C-alpha positions as CSV (number, residue, x, y, z in Angstrom):
1,M,0.9,11.9,18.4
2,N,4.3,11.6,17.3
3,P,7.4,12.0,19.4
4,K,7.7,15.5,18.8
5,G,4.5,16.2,20.5
6,E,2.7,17.2,17.5
7,I,-0.2,16.0,15.7
8,P,1.1,14.7,12.0
9,A,-0.2,16.5,8.9
10,A,-1.9,13.8,7.3
11,P,-4.0,12.1,9.7
12,G,-5.3,8.4,9.6
13,P,-8.5,7.9,7.2
14,D,-11.0,7.8,10.0
15,K,-13.7,8.0,7.2
16,G,-12.0,5.3,5.1
17,I,-11.4,5.8,1.7
18,Q,-13.8,6.9,-1.2
19,L,-13.4,7.0,-5.3
20,L,-16.4,8.5,-6.7
21,G,-16.9,7.7,-10.2
22,V,-13.0,7.3,-11.4
23,C,-11.6,7.4,-14.4
24,R,-7.9,6.8,-15.6
25,E,-7.2,7.5,-19.5
26,Y,-3.9,7.1,-20.8
27,P,-3.0,8.2,-24.6
28,I,-2.6,5.7,-26.9
29,A,-1.6,6.6,-30.5
30,D,-4.7,8.4,-31.9
31,S,-7.2,6.9,-29.1
32,K,-7.2,6.6,-25.4
33,L,-6.9,3.3,-22.9
34,A,-9.5,3.5,-20.5
35,A,-7.6,1.8,-17.5
36,L,-10.4,2.6,-15.0
37,D,-14.0,3.2,-16.5
38,K,-16.1,5.3,-13.6
39,V,-15.3,3.1,-10.5
40,D,-17.0,3.8,-7.6
41,L,-15.0,2.1,-3.9
42,S,-15.6,2.7,-0.5
43,V,-13.1,0.9,1.8
44,P,-13.6,1.3,5.8
45,P,-10.7,2.0,8.1
46,G,-9.1,-1.2,8.9
47,Q,-10.6,-3.4,6.2
48,F,-7.9,-5.9,4.4
49,L,-9.0,-5.7,0.9
50,A,-7.8,-7.5,-2.1
51,I,-8.0,-6.6,-6.0
52,V,-7.6,-9.2,-8.4
53,G,-8.0,-9.6,-12.1
54,K,-6.3,-10.3,-15.2
55,S,-3.3,-8.5,-16.4
56,G,-4.4,-5.1,-17.9
57,S,-7.4,-5.0,-16.0
58,G,-6.7,-2.1,-14.2
59,K,-5.5,-3.3,-10.7
60,S,-2.2,-1.5,-10.4
61,T,-4.0,1.6,-11.7
62,L,-6.4,1.7,-8.8
63,L,-3.9,1.3,-6.2
64,N,-1.7,4.1,-7.8
65,M,-5.1,6.3,-7.2
66,I,-5.8,5.2,-3.6
67,T,-2.0,6.5,-2.9
68,G,-1.8,9.4,-4.7
69,I,0.8,8.0,-6.8
70,D,-1.6,8.6,-9.7
71,R,-3.8,11.1,-10.4
72,P,-7.7,10.4,-12.2
73,T,-8.7,11.7,-15.3
74,A,-12.3,12.3,-13.8
75,G,-13.9,11.5,-10.7
76,E,-12.9,12.0,-6.9
77,I,-10.6,10.2,-4.5
78,R,-11.2,11.1,-1.0
79,V,-9.3,9.4,2.3
80,G,-11.0,10.4,5.3
81,D,-11.6,14.0,4.9
82,Q,-9.1,14.5,2.4
83,S,-9.9,15.0,-1.0
84,L,-6.5,14.0,-2.8
85,N,-7.6,15.9,-6.4
86,D,-7.4,19.4,-3.9
87,L,-3.8,18.5,-3.6
88,P,-0.7,19.8,-5.4
89,E,2.2,17.6,-5.8
90,G,4.3,18.7,-3.2
91,R,1.3,18.4,-0.8
92,L,0.4,15.3,-2.3
93,A,3.9,13.6,-1.8
94,K,4.3,14.9,2.4
95,W,0.4,13.3,2.2
96,R,1.6,9.8,0.7
97,G,4.8,10.0,3.0
98,R,2.9,10.1,6.2
99,T,-1.0,8.4,5.2
100,A,0.1,5.4,2.4
101,G,3.2,2.9,2.9
102,V,3.6,1.2,-0.6
103,V,5.2,-2.2,-0.9
104,F,6.1,-3.3,-4.8
105,Q,6.9,-6.7,-6.1
106,F,10.6,-6.1,-6.8
107,F,11.3,-4.6,-3.2
108,Q,13.1,-1.5,-4.6
109,L,15.1,-0.7,-1.8
110,M,17.5,1.4,-2.3
111,P,20.8,-1.1,-3.3
112,T,23.6,1.4,-2.2
113,L,22.0,1.6,1.2
114,T,21.9,-0.5,4.1
115,V,18.5,-2.3,5.0
116,L,18.5,-0.1,8.5
117,E,19.0,3.3,6.0
118,N,16.0,1.9,3.7
119,V,13.9,1.9,6.8
120,L,15.2,5.4,8.2
121,L,14.7,7.1,4.5
122,P,11.2,7.8,4.5
123,M,11.5,8.7,8.6
124,D,14.2,11.4,7.4
125,L,12.1,12.6,4.3
126,C,8.6,13.3,6.2
127,G,10.1,14.2,9.5
128,V,7.4,12.5,11.2
129,W,9.8,11.1,14.1
130,A,12.1,13.3,16.3
131,S,15.5,12.7,15.1
132,G,16.6,11.0,18.2
133,E,13.6,8.3,18.0
134,R,14.3,7.1,14.6
135,D,17.3,4.2,14.9
136,R,15.1,3.2,17.6
137,R,11.8,2.7,15.7
138,A,13.8,1.1,12.3
139,K,15.4,-1.4,14.3
140,E,12.0,-2.1,16.2
141,L,10.1,-2.6,12.8
142,L,13.1,-4.8,11.1
143,A,12.6,-6.8,14.4
144,R,8.6,-7.1,14.1
145,M,9.4,-8.3,10.1
146,G,11.6,-10.6,11.4
147,V,15.2,-9.2,9.9
148,A,16.8,-7.3,12.6
149,D,20.0,-9.3,12.1
150,Q,20.2,-8.1,8.4
151,A,20.1,-4.3,9.4
152,S,23.7,-3.9,8.5
153,K,23.7,-5.7,5.2
154,L,23.0,-4.2,1.4
155,P,19.8,-5.4,-0.1
156,A,21.7,-7.7,-2.4
157,A,22.8,-9.7,0.3
158,L,19.4,-11.0,1.4
159,S,17.2,-13.3,0.3
160,G,13.9,-12.0,-1.7
161,G,11.7,-13.0,1.2
162,Q,14.2,-11.0,3.3
163,Q,14.0,-8.1,1.2
164,Q,10.3,-8.2,1.0
165,R,10.2,-8.1,4.7
166,A,12.4,-5.1,4.6
167,A,10.1,-3.1,2.1
168,I,7.3,-3.6,4.6
169,A,9.2,-2.2,7.1
170,R,10.0,0.6,5.3
171,A,6.6,1.1,4.3
172,L,5.6,1.3,7.7
173,A,8.0,3.8,8.8
174,N,6.1,6.6,9.3
175,D,3.2,4.5,10.6
176,P,0.8,5.1,7.9
177,A,-2.5,4.6,8.3
178,I,-3.0,2.6,4.8
179,L,-0.5,0.1,3.6
180,A,-0.7,-0.8,-0.3
181,A,1.1,-3.8,-1.8
182,D,1.0,-4.3,-5.4
183,E,2.0,-7.9,-6.3
184,P,3.9,-8.3,-3.0
185,T,4.2,-12.3,-3.1
186,G,4.4,-12.6,-7.1
187,N,8.5,-12.6,-6.4
188,L,8.7,-15.0,-3.6
189,D,8.6,-19.0,-3.2
190,S,5.6,-20.4,-1.7
191,A,7.0,-20.4,2.1
192,S,8.1,-16.9,1.7
193,A,4.7,-15.8,0.1
194,E,3.0,-17.4,3.4
195,S,4.9,-15.5,5.8
196,V,4.6,-12.3,4.1
197,F,0.7,-12.9,4.0
198,A,0.8,-13.5,7.5
199,L,2.3,-10.4,8.0
200,F,-0.2,-8.3,6.2
201,S,-2.8,-10.1,8.4
202,D,-1.4,-9.6,11.7
203,L,-1.2,-5.7,10.5
204,A,-4.9,-5.7,9.9
205,R,-5.8,-6.9,12.9
206,D,-3.7,-4.2,14.6
207,G,-6.2,-1.7,12.7
208,K,-4.5,-0.7,9.7
209,T,-6.1,-0.6,6.4
210,I,-4.3,-3.0,3.5
211,I,-4.9,-2.9,0.0
212,L,-3.5,-6.3,-1.7
213,V,-3.3,-6.5,-5.4
214,T,-2.4,-9.9,-6.3
215,H,-2.9,-12.5,-9.1
216,D,-3.2,-15.4,-6.5
217,R,-6.7,-16.0,-6.0
218,D,-5.8,-18.4,-3.4
219,I,-4.2,-15.6,-1.3
220,A,-6.7,-13.4,-2.3
221,R,-9.3,-15.6,-0.3
222,R,-7.8,-15.2,3.0
223,A,-8.8,-11.7,2.7
224,E,-11.9,-9.6,4.3
225,R,-12.8,-8.8,1.2
226,I,-12.0,-9.1,-2.5
227,I,-13.1,-7.1,-5.3
228,T,-12.5,-8.6,-8.9
229,L,-11.5,-5.8,-11.9
230,Q,-12.3,-6.4,-15.8
231,D,-11.5,-3.7,-18.4
232,G,-11.1,-1.0,-15.5
233,R,-14.3,-1.8,-13.9
234,I,-15.4,-3.6,-10.7
235,V,-17.3,-7.1,-11.7
236,S,-17.7,-8.7,-8.2
237,D,-17.1,-7.5,-4.6
238,I,-17.1,-10.2,-2.3
239,R,-16.6,-11.1,1.3
240,P,-15.3,-14.7,1.8
241,G,-17.2,-16.6,4.4
242,S,-19.7,-13.9,5.1
243,G,-22.1,-14.5,2.2
244,V,-22.2,-11.1,1.2
245,S,-21.4,-10.4,-2.5
246,R,-22.0,-8.0,-5.4
247,E,-21.9,-9.0,-9.1
């Protein structure tokens, strides 16, 4: 329940994420490129999932399917009781704003807004939080990410690691059930990357579903589950330390 006393329009994915025969094709000249090819995937609530694979294997496309940034050519995507296929663009954007926070490799913070204003922006757009609560919540998120002292600065004044922490705070602004990150440590030094990964681990322990696209298998091995993509298909599905795998 949010501070307005209302239940947000897009509840958390209590039944997890389901992809059923998902395909995504892109036209290229006189042919088509199959970025995803009949992908079946089930992600239970609260799982920390890493997606790995070579460049062009379909990692980012899969993440875009799960978060509703892109739509499948065929197949179905369900999050909880909601089929994303059924949502028109406007409702899909609202669903995404409330349910799926996205973190990008190059941060994508608004350069003309302060760090605090960047975190406030998704709250202002979605209206999940009462206006009187937004400033407090944004500052609390920045404090949790360790960048509260950067709140009044523009993003360009921050280091890469600080910008990524601010981007995570922004992704968490509306308390989404899913946090999706596309190569979030790929542009960071090793110390900053370790710090960001630790934040994701903490969020997973708090019950967030974390989906991490990474080329770094050392980082991926620390996730609860790893799927490997090749040519748009899942070729392995393992759970490090559990002895459970599917090739």
